[in-house]
N, C-alpha and C positions, 0 to 999 in steps of 0.2 A: 837428693838435693836438700839443702837446708832452706827453710822458709825465710823470706825477706821480712823487713819490718812490718809490711802489710801482711798480717798473718792469714792463715786459711780461713779462720772464723770471720775476720774483717772482710775479706774478699767475698766470701759466701754471702754475708749479709748485704753487701753492696749489690751483688748480682741479684739477690732476692728483691732489693729495692727497685732495681731496673724492671724486673718482671712484674712487680706490683704496680709500677708506673704504667705499664701497658694497660692494665685493667682500669686504674683510676682515671687516666686521661681519656681512655676510650669511653667510659661512662659519661664524662663531662662532654665529650664530643657528640654523644648521642642526644643530649638534652639541652644544648646551648641554643638560646633564642635571642631575639632582639637585634638592635642595631649592631652591625659588625659581626653578626653571628656566622655568616658564611665564611668570612676570613678566619675566624676562630675555629670553626668546624674543620676547615681545610688544614690549618696549622696543627691542630690536635691530631687529626688523622695521620698526617705525615709523621708526627712524633711517635705515636704508638705503633705505626708500621715499622719504624726503624729501630726503636730502642730494644725490642726483643732480640733482633739479630745481633745488635751490638753486645747485649748481655751474653748471648751464646758465644760470640767470638772471644770475649774477655774470659769467660769461664773456661772454655777449652784451652785457650792460650795459657792461663794460669795453671791449670791442671797439667798441661804438657811441660811447662818449664819447671814446676815443682815436683812433678811426678807423683802427685797425690790428688785424690778426689776432694772437691769442695763439699762441705755440708751447706746446703742452701735452705735456711730456715724459713718458716712461714712468718711473714712480717705484716704488720698493719701500718700503713702510711695514711697520713691525712689525705683525704680525697679532695678533689676540686670540682666545683659545680658551676663555676663561672670562669671567664677568661682571666680576671684579676686573681682569683684563687689559684688558678693554674700557674700564673706567673710566680706567685709566692711558693707554690709547690716546687716549681722548677728551680727557684733560687735555693731552696733547701737541698734539693738533690744535687745541684751544682756544688754546694759547699761540701757535701759528702764525697763527691768525686775529687774535688780539689785536695781534700785531706788525704784521700787514698793515694793520690799521685805523689804527694809529698813524702809518704811513707814507703812507697814502692821502689824496689831496687831493679826492676826489670823494665828496660827502656821500651820494649815492644808493648808491654801492657800500659805503660805511661802514655804511649802514642794512641793506643786503642781508647784509653780514657779521655784523651784529647778529642777524639771523634764524638764521644758522648757529650763533652762540654760544647763542642761546636753545634751539635744537634739541639742542645738545650738553648744555647744563645740564639740560634736561628728561629727556634720556636717562640722564644720570648719576644724577639723583634716583631714577628708576625702578629703575636697576640697584643702587643702594646701599640704598634704603629699602623697596622693594616686594618682598616675598618671598612 
């Protein structure tokens, strides 16, 4: 099968970003303190618990539809150490997901990426408004 506009390298990098997000947000989850820290701790915990599974789903689906294996590079993302920094981090990740969706020709992968956006949005809501 031919690749869609979202190429194998682009999707591999995005999946890598999701997997790196597990670690980055998990680190912030473990060191968050102060007012509102329990809500932030819980929101971050839910995020890192779910994003890895979503990354796996997207990688497997993309590899199945294109019948090629992804190269998943090691990436370095900005880490977050506070709820506000995590909101900025999630905003950046959302923009990457949105760009990938616009370039993707596979509706099932677009739908899976919608699940990532929903997780990001829900986590941002909790980090911003639940104190």
